[in-house]
C-alpha positions in Angstrom: -31.3 -30.6 23.3 -32.4 -32.7 20.3 -29.9 -33.4 17.6 -32.8 -33.0 15.1 -32.3 -29.3 14.5 -35.7 -28.4 13.2 -37.9 -31.0 14.9 -39.5 -27.9 16.6 -40.1 -26.1 13.3 -38.1 -23.7 11.2 -37.2 -21.2 13.8 -33.5 -21.5 14.9 -33.4 -18.5 17.1 -36.3 -16.8 19.0 -35.5 -13.9 21.2 -38.6 -12.8 23.3 -38.7 -9.6 25.2 -35.0 -9.3 25.9 -34.0 -6.6 28.3 -30.3 -6.0 29.1 -29.0 -3.1 31.2 -25.6 -2.2 32.5 -24.5 0.0 35.4 -22.3 2.9 34.6 -21.4 5.0 37.6 -24.7 5.9 39.1 -26.6 5.4 35.9 -28.4 2.4 34.5 -27.9 2.1 30.7 -30.7 0.2 29.0 -29.1 -1.4 26.0 -31.9 -3.8 25.0 -35.5 -3.1 25.8 -38.2 -5.8 25.0 -36.2 -6.8 22.0 -37.9 -9.6 19.9 -36.3 -11.5 17.0 -36.8 -14.7 15.1 -34.3 -16.1 12.7 -35.3 -19.1 10.6 -33.5 -22.1 9.1 -31.6 -21.0 5.9 -32.2 -17.3 6.7 -29.4 -14.7 6.8 -30.4 -11.6 8.8 -28.4 -8.4 8.9 -28.2 -6.6 12.2 -27.4 -3.0 11.3 -26.7 0.1 13.3 -23.9 2.4 14.5 -21.3 1.5 17.0 -22.7 1.6 20.5 -26.3 0.8 19.5 -26.2 -2.6 21.2 -25.5 -5.0 18.3 -22.7 -6.8 20.1 -24.8 -7.1 23.3 -27.6 -8.7 21.3 -25.2 -11.2 19.7 -23.8 -12.1 23.1 -27.3 -12.7 24.5 -28.2 -14.8 21.4 -25.0 -16.7 21.7 -25.5 -17.5 25.4 -22.5 -15.5 26.3 -24.5 -13.0 28.3 -27.7 -13.3 30.4 -30.5 -10.8 30.0 -32.4 -9.4 33.0 -35.7 -10.2 31.3 -36.9 -12.2 28.4 -36.3 -15.6 26.8 -33.7 -17.1 24.5 -35.1 -20.1 22.6 -32.8 -22.1 20.3 -34.6 -24.6 18.1 -37.5 -24.9 20.4 -35.7 -25.2 23.7 -35.7 -22.3 26.2 -32.0 -21.8 27.0 -32.5 -18.6 29.2 -31.8 -20.1 32.6 -29.6 -23.1 31.7 -26.6 -23.5 34.0 -23.2 -22.4 32.7 -22.0 -25.9 31.8 -25.0 -26.6 29.6 -24.7 -23.2 28.0 -21.0 -23.8 27.2 -21.9 -27.2 25.7 -24.5 -25.7 23.4 -22.1 -22.9 22.3 -19.4 -25.5 21.5 -21.6 -27.9 19.6 -24.5 -25.8 18.1 -23.3 -22.2 17.7 -20.7 -20.7 15.4 -19.1 -17.3 16.1 -17.1 -15.0 13.8 -15.7 -11.8 15.1 -14.2 -8.7 13.5 -10.7 -10.0 14.4 -10.0 -13.6 13.5 -8.8 -14.8 17.0 -6.9 -17.7 15.4 -4.4 -19.5 17.6 -1.1 -18.2 16.3 1.0 -21.3 17.2 -1.2 -23.6 15.2 -1.7 -24.0 11.4 -4.8 -23.1 9.6 -5.7 -26.8 9.5 -5.1 -27.2 13.2 -7.2 -24.2 14.1 -10.2 -25.9 12.4 -9.4 -29.3 13.7 -9.1 -28.3 17.4 -12.8 -27.3 18.0 -14.0 -30.5 16.4 -11.7 -32.7 18.6 -12.9 -30.7 21.7 -16.4 -31.5 20.5 -15.6 -35.3 20.5 -14.8 -36.0 16.9 -11.8 -38.2 16.0 -8.7 -36.6 14.7 -8.8 -38.1 11.2 -12.5 -37.2 10.6 -11.9 -33.7 12.0 -8.9 -33.2 9.6 -11.0 -34.4 6.7 -13.7 -31.9 7.5 -11.1 -29.1 8.0 -9.6 -29.8 4.6 -13.0 -29.8 3.0 -13.8 -26.4 4.5 -10.4 -25.0 3.6 -10.9 -26.2 0.0 -14.3 -24.5 -0.1 -12.7 -21.3 1.1 -10.0 -21.5 -1.5 -7.3 -22.2 1.1 -6.5 -25.8 0.7 -2.9 -25.0 -0.3 -2.5 -22.8 2.8 -3.6 -25.6 5.2 -0.1 -25.9 6.9 0.5 -22.1 7.2 0.2 -20.4 10.5 -2.0 -17.3 10.9 1.1 -15.0 10.8 1.9 -16.3 7.3 -1.6 -15.5 6.0 -3.1 -12.3 4.7 -5.9 -10.6 6.6 -8.5 -12.0 4.2 -7.1 -15.5 4.4 -7.1 -15.3 8.2 -10.8 -14.4 8.3 -11.7 -17.1 5.8 -10.0 -19.6 8.2 -12.0 -18.1 11.1 -15.2 -18.6 9.1 -14.3 -22.2 8.4 -13.5 -22.7 12.1 -16.9 -21.3 13.1 -18.6 -23.8 10.8 -16.4 -26.8 11.6 -18.9 -28.4 14.0 -21.9 -27.8 11.7 -23.6 -25.4 14.0 -27.3 -24.6 14.0 -26.8 -20.9 14.2 -24.0 -18.6 13.0 -23.5 -15.3 14.8 -21.1 -12.8 13.2 -20.0 -9.5 14.6 -18.6 -7.2 11.8 -16.9 -10.2 10.2 -15.3 -8.1 7.4 -14.8 -4.9 9.4 -11.0 -5.2 9.5 -10.6 -5.8 5.8 -10.2 -3.5 2.8 -13.3 -3.1 0.6 -12.2 -5.6 -2.1 -11.1 -8.3 0.3 -14.3 -7.7 2.4 -16.4 -8.3 -0.7 -14.7 -11.6 -1.6 -14.7 -12.9 2.0 -18.4 -11.9 2.5 -19.4 -13.6 -0.8 -17.8 -16.8 0.5 -19.5 -16.5 3.8 -22.9 -16.1 2.3 -22.3 -19.0 -0.1 -21.2 -21.3 2.7 -24.1 -20.3 5.0 -26.7 -20.8 2.2 -25.1 -24.1 1.2 -25.2 -25.3 4.8 -28.9 -24.3 5.4 -28.2 -22.9 8.8 -29.5 -19.7 10.3 -27.2 -16.6 10.5 -27.4 -13.3 12.3 -24.7 -10.9 11.0 -24.0 -7.5 12.6 -22.6 -5.0 10.1 -22.5 -1.2 9.7 -22.1 -1.7 5.9 -25.4 -1.0 4.1 -24.1 -2.6 0.9 -23.4 -5.9 2.6 -26.7 -5.7 4.6 -28.7 -5.4 1.4 -27.3 -8.7 0.2 -28.8 -10.6 3.1 -32.4 -11.9 3.3 -33.6 -9.1 5.5 -32.3 -6.5 7.9 -33.2 -5.3 11.4 -31.8 -2.4 13.4 -31.7 -1.4 17.0 -33.3 1.9 18.1 -33.5 2.8 21.7 -33.0 -0.8 22.6 -35.9 -2.1 20.4 -35.4 -4.2 17.3 -37.1 -2.8 14.2 -37.5 -4.5 10.8 -36.1 -2.5 7.9 
């Protein structure tokens, strides 16, 4: 896949006719049905809907963590639908950033090390990775907490480290699943404001699942899932 992110135009993510079903007992549950979605460079799209509507499934498909039964997943002009697992893993590591409701930081490593590690795995030298990590922590207001382990950080601080980690490898696309869902309203607001600022400043595309209508209204546009179909709000 080309390192020139938008050599194929401004569309970072293009989901075409995505169908995803699951077997439950003797029934087939259709979670996604002919779902279509485009997310452009510099655009932040809210994916809203109640729990169980299929938001996480859509994010897993978009992030190459799950394979649909039908449809295409196109990332920056390249059809990634049928790529082998190794290639999908490489794209996730290098070009996609993930933020979840729970931070999933490695507890035995410091905030700095949690951000350095994915960069080293991606082939960056330790010194350059550390410099990038410090820059991100400073942006998130956590430079003085760089050597603290997750257990020594508050919930909001942990999630800010998780956001910095997701952006450490300068991904093309950020996928976030209820990134402030575990935080109190005040902390959620401050963390979300930093997330939006960082995403906009980076110019990448972002698809953020949330059930919070206040947060959704702060994004560029919103879509929802109804009976497996994506509908623009």
